[in-house]
C-alpha positions in Angstrom: 94.1 99.6 233.0 96.2 96.6 234.1 99.9 97.3 234.8 102.1 96.6 231.8 105.6 97.4 230.8 106.0 100.8 228.9 104.7 99.9 225.4 107.3 100.0 222.6 105.7 101.1 219.3 107.0 101.6 215.8 105.0 104.0 213.6 105.9 103.7 209.9 105.0 105.5 206.8 105.3 109.0 205.2 106.3 110.4 201.9 103.7 113.2 202.0 102.0 115.3 204.7 98.9 113.2 204.2 100.7 110.2 205.8 103.1 112.0 208.2 100.7 114.2 210.1 98.2 111.3 210.9 101.2 109.3 212.0 102.3 112.0 214.4 98.7 112.5 215.6 98.5 108.7 216.5 101.9 108.9 218.3 100.7 111.9 220.3 97.5 110.1 221.2 99.5 107.0 222.4 101.6 109.3 224.5 98.4 110.9 226.0 97.3 107.4 227.1 100.7 106.1 228.1 103.2 108.9 228.7 105.9 106.3 229.3 105.4 104.7 225.8 108.6 104.4 223.7 107.9 105.4 220.1 110.2 105.1 217.1 109.2 106.2 213.6 110.5 104.5 210.5 110.3 106.5 207.2 111.9 106.7 203.8 115.3 108.4 203.5 115.2 111.8 201.8 111.5 112.3 202.3 109.8 115.0 204.4 109.2 112.7 207.4 113.0 112.7 208.1 112.5 116.4 209.0 108.9 116.7 210.2 109.1 113.8 212.7 112.1 115.0 214.7 110.5 118.5 214.7 107.5 116.8 216.5 109.9 115.4 219.1 110.2 111.7 217.9 113.2 109.6 216.8 113.1 108.3 213.3 115.1 105.7 211.3 115.2 105.9 207.5 114.9 103.1 204.9 116.3 103.3 201.4 113.0 102.9 199.6 110.9 104.8 197.1 107.8 104.2 195.0 107.7 102.2 191.8 107.5 104.5 188.8 104.7 103.8 186.3 107.1 103.8 183.3 110.5 102.2 182.8 113.1 104.4 184.5 116.6 104.0 186.0 114.9 104.3 189.5 112.8 101.2 188.7 115.9 99.2 188.0 117.1 100.0 191.5 113.7 99.1 193.1 114.3 95.4 193.8 117.6 96.3 195.5 115.8 99.0 197.6 113.2 96.5 198.7 115.8 94.0 199.8 117.9 96.6 201.5 114.8 98.0 203.3 113.6 94.6 204.5 117.1 93.8 205.9 117.3 97.2 207.7 113.7 96.8 208.9 114.6 93.5 210.5 117.7 95.0 212.1 115.6 97.9 213.5 113.0 95.4 214.9 115.6 93.2 216.5 117.2 96.1 218.2 114.1 98.1 219.2 111.9 95.1 220.1 108.5 96.7 219.5 105.2 95.4 220.9 103.4 96.6 217.8 104.2 98.2 214.4 101.6 100.6 213.0 101.7 101.4 209.3 100.0 104.6 208.0 100.8 104.2 204.3 103.7 105.5 202.3 106.9 103.8 201.0 108.5 102.7 204.3 105.4 101.1 205.8 105.6 98.1 203.3 109.0 96.7 204.2 108.7 97.6 207.9 105.3 95.9 208.5 106.3 92.9 206.2 109.4 92.4 208.4 107.5 92.9 211.6 104.8 90.4 210.7 107.3 87.8 209.7 109.1 88.2 213.0 106.0 87.7 215.1 105.4 91.4 216.0 101.7 92.5 216.1 100.9 94.9 213.2 98.1 97.4 212.5 97.3 99.4 209.4 95.7 102.8 209.1 94.1 103.2 205.6 93.1 106.8 204.9 91.4 106.6 201.6 88.2 105.1 200.3 90.3 103.1 197.8 93.3 101.5 199.5 96.8 101.6 198.1 98.7 98.5 196.9 100.9 98.3 200.0 98.0 98.2 202.5 96.2 95.6 200.4 99.3 93.4 200.5 99.8 93.9 204.3 96.1 93.4 205.2 96.1 89.6 205.3 98.7 89.5 208.1 97.6 92.6 210.0 96.0 92.2 213.5 93.7 95.3 212.9 92.9 97.6 210.0 91.6 101.1 210.8 89.6 102.8 208.1 87.9 106.1 207.4 85.1 104.9 205.0 82.4 102.3 204.8 82.4 99.2 202.6 86.2 98.6 203.0 85.5 94.9 203.3 85.7 94.9 199.5 89.5 94.9 200.0 90.2 93.9 203.6 89.1 91.0 205.8 85.8 92.2 207.4 86.6 90.8 210.8 89.8 92.9 211.1 88.2 96.3 210.2 87.4 99.1 212.6 86.1 102.4 211.3 87.9 105.1 213.2 88.2 107.9 210.7 91.4 109.7 209.9 93.5 111.4 212.7 93.9 115.1 211.9 96.0 117.8 213.5 93.7 119.2 216.2 95.0 122.7 215.9 94.0 122.8 212.2 90.3 122.2 212.9 89.9 124.3 216.0 88.0 127.2 214.5 85.4 128.0 217.1 85.1 131.7 217.8 88.0 132.6 215.5 86.2 134.3 212.6 86.9 137.9 213.7 90.6 137.1 214.4 90.8 135.3 211.0 89.3 138.1 209.0 91.8 140.6 210.7 94.7 138.2 210.1 94.1 138.1 206.3 93.2 141.8 206.1 89.6 141.1 204.9 86.2 142.8 205.2 83.9 141.1 207.8 80.8 142.0 205.8 81.7 140.2 202.7 81.6 136.5 201.7 85.0 134.7 201.7 86.2 131.8 199.6 89.3 129.8 200.6 91.0 128.1 197.6 93.6 125.5 198.5 96.0 125.5 195.6 99.3 124.0 196.6 102.0 122.0 194.9 102.2 120.9 191.3 99.1 118.8 191.8 96.9 121.9 192.2 97.9 123.6 189.0 94.3 123.3 187.6 92.8 125.0 190.7 95.4 127.8 190.5 94.7 128.4 186.7 90.9 128.2 187.3 91.1 130.8 190.1 93.3 133.1 188.0 90.8 133.0 185.2 87.9 134.1 187.4 89.5 136.9 189.5 87.3 139.6 188.0 84.2 137.7 189.1 85.2 138.0 192.8 85.1 141.8 192.6 81.9 141.8 190.5 80.1 139.6 193.1 81.5 141.3 196.1 83.4 138.2 197.2 86.8 137.9 198.9 89.5 135.3 198.3 92.1 133.6 200.4 94.3 131.8 197.8 97.0 129.3 198.8 99.0 128.9 195.6 102.0 126.8 196.5 105.6 128.0 195.8 105.6 127.4 192.1 102.6 129.6 191.2 103.0 132.2 193.9 104.9 134.8 191.8 102.5 134.5 188.9 99.5 134.7 191.3 100.8 138.0 192.7 100.9 139.4 189.2 97.4 138.0 188.4 95.9 139.9 191.4 97.9 143.1 191.0 95.4 144.8 188.7 92.5 144.1 191.1 91.3 146.0 194.1 91.5 144.7 197.7 89.9 141.5 199.0 92.3 139.1 197.3 94.8 137.6 199.8 97.5 135.5 198.1 99.9 133.2 200.1 102.3 130.6 198.8 101.7 128.5 202.0 99.3 129.0 204.9 100.5 127.9 208.3 97.5 129.2 210.1 95.0 126.8 208.5 92.6 127.1 211.4 92.3 130.8 210.6 91.8 130.2 206.8 89.1 127.7 207.6 87.5 130.0 210.2 87.4 132.9 207.7 85.9 130.9 204.8 82.2 130.6 203.8 83.1 128.2 201.0 86.2 126.1 200.5 87.7 124.8 197.3 90.1 121.9 197.7 91.6 118.8 196.2 90.1 115.5 197.6 93.0 114.0 199.5 92.0 111.9 202.5 93.4 114.2 205.1 91.9 117.4 203.5 88.5 115.7 203.5 88.9 114.6 207.1 89.7 118.2 208.1 86.7 119.5 206.0 84.3 117.1 207.8 85.4 118.4 211.2 85.1 122.1 210.4 81.7 121.6 208.7 81.9 124.2 205.9 80.5 123.9 202.4 83.2 122.5 200.1 83.8 122.2 196.3 86.2 119.3 195.7 88.4 119.1 192.6 89.9 115.6 192.7 93.5 115.2 191.5 93.2 112.9 188.4 96.7 111.6 188.6 96.3 110.2 192.2 96.9 106.5 192.4 93.9 104.4 191.3 92.0 107.8 191.0 91.3 107.5 194.8 90.6 111.2 195.2 87.6 111.0 192.9 86.4 108.0 195.0 87.0 110.0 198.2 85.0 113.0 196.9 82.2 110.8 195.5 81.7 109.3 199.0 80.8 112.9 200.2 78.7 113.8 197.1 76.6 110.6 197.7 75.7 112.0 201.1 75.0 115.5 199.7 77.9 116.7 201.7 80.1 118.3 199.0 80.1 119.4 195.4 82.4 117.6 192.9 84.0 119.5 190.0 86.1 117.2 187.7 89.6 118.4 187.0 89.0 118.2 183.3 86.1 120.7 183.4 87.4 122.8 186.3 88.4 125.9 184.3 85.0 126.1 182.6 82.7 125.3 185.5 84.4 126.2 188.9 83.4 129.9 188.7 79.8 129.0 187.9 79.6 126.4 190.7 81.3 128.7 193.2 79.1 131.7 192.6 75.9 129.6 192.5 76.8 128.1 195.9 77.7 131.5 197.4 74.3 132.8 196.4 72.4 129.9 197.8 72.4 130.1 201.6 70.2 127.0 202.0 72.6 124.9 199.9 75.6 126.1 202.0 73.8 125.2 205.2 72.8 121.8 203.9 76.3 120.9 202.7 77.9 122.2 206.0 75.5 120.1 208.1 75.9 117.0 206.1 79.7 117.1 205.9 79.8 117.6 209.7 77.7 114.4 210.2 80.6 112.5 208.5 83.2 113.8 211.0 85.0 111.3 213.3 86.8 113.6 215.7 88.3 111.0 218.0 90.2 109.0 215.4 93.6 109.4 216.9 92.5 108.4 220.4 90.5 105.4 219.1 93.5 104.1 217.1 95.8 104.6 220.1 93.4 102.6 222.3 93.2 99.7 219.7 97.0 99.6 219.6 97.3 99.3 223.4 94.5 96.7 223.5 96.4 94.6 220.9 99.6 94.8 223.0 97.7 93.9 226.2 96.1 90.9 224.5 99.5 89.7 223.3 100.9 89.9 226.9 97.9 88.5 228.7 
């Protein structure tokens, strides 16, 4: 690699873990290539990146920005002022930090930051996680030097010559499940001879999954199947009551930090179809039932899930019929060893394990080309 000044890089985006963790994975991969790289994050004030990014060891600046609500609200009236304020602050950050490149991973802050960077002659790069891009990335695409995507056919929205299919960067520890089944079964207090389902409920968005699982608890016992159930904080108390009348084999947690162990223990996984969840599922290669969140922007979760279903790599259960059909689909899959194997093999074929390293290399190449 030709000698160059330590690269100065801004990584922007956040709002949810689905944006923050890939951003941190990209920063870590850049550091692995260039330990002397100087990296600054730019997020949205009051959002979870302001806490998660410093915990990962990086500096972060916050912009006063939020999403546009779908109905008329007082927050919407403040939106134009937030955009102007954020653009001005973004310009100030860029002038002071002098980045070689700005990388946007989606989320509220990436819009103003990359818009300002592009207008000030700084190279920009977008990482689009979904099979259906958000409004911000569609707007930023025309000026971007490079667009990293996780799905095929993204030239429907982005200039074809700028696209590189890299996959989505995931947290390596999450998907490192090799040889961990025994440890995982012990960790959750389960029986190694029984089939295990991991249901990823979670925040408000997973209410349907939680209610569907609660309605089928008796069937787990009747079919000799164990359950690891991540409920999210809001449903946790109710879930503990739901399982209290049943025998062992039902492990209920509000949040699971040891995701690698939950994945390692599972024979079948039930999950929403967020881009990052799907990227993790592809890497672990386990059969999955996906219940897309219908309120996700532009229904992108259904499109994410459908991309897997088209390759016979997952089963899709619509949110609207989940309570009636999840139990049936789950028990049928658990009884069909061939189908489990087929789904597991096909989803593994869609994995792109080097996404973070590939995105980091592209960013460094863009910087080198600018300086050559």
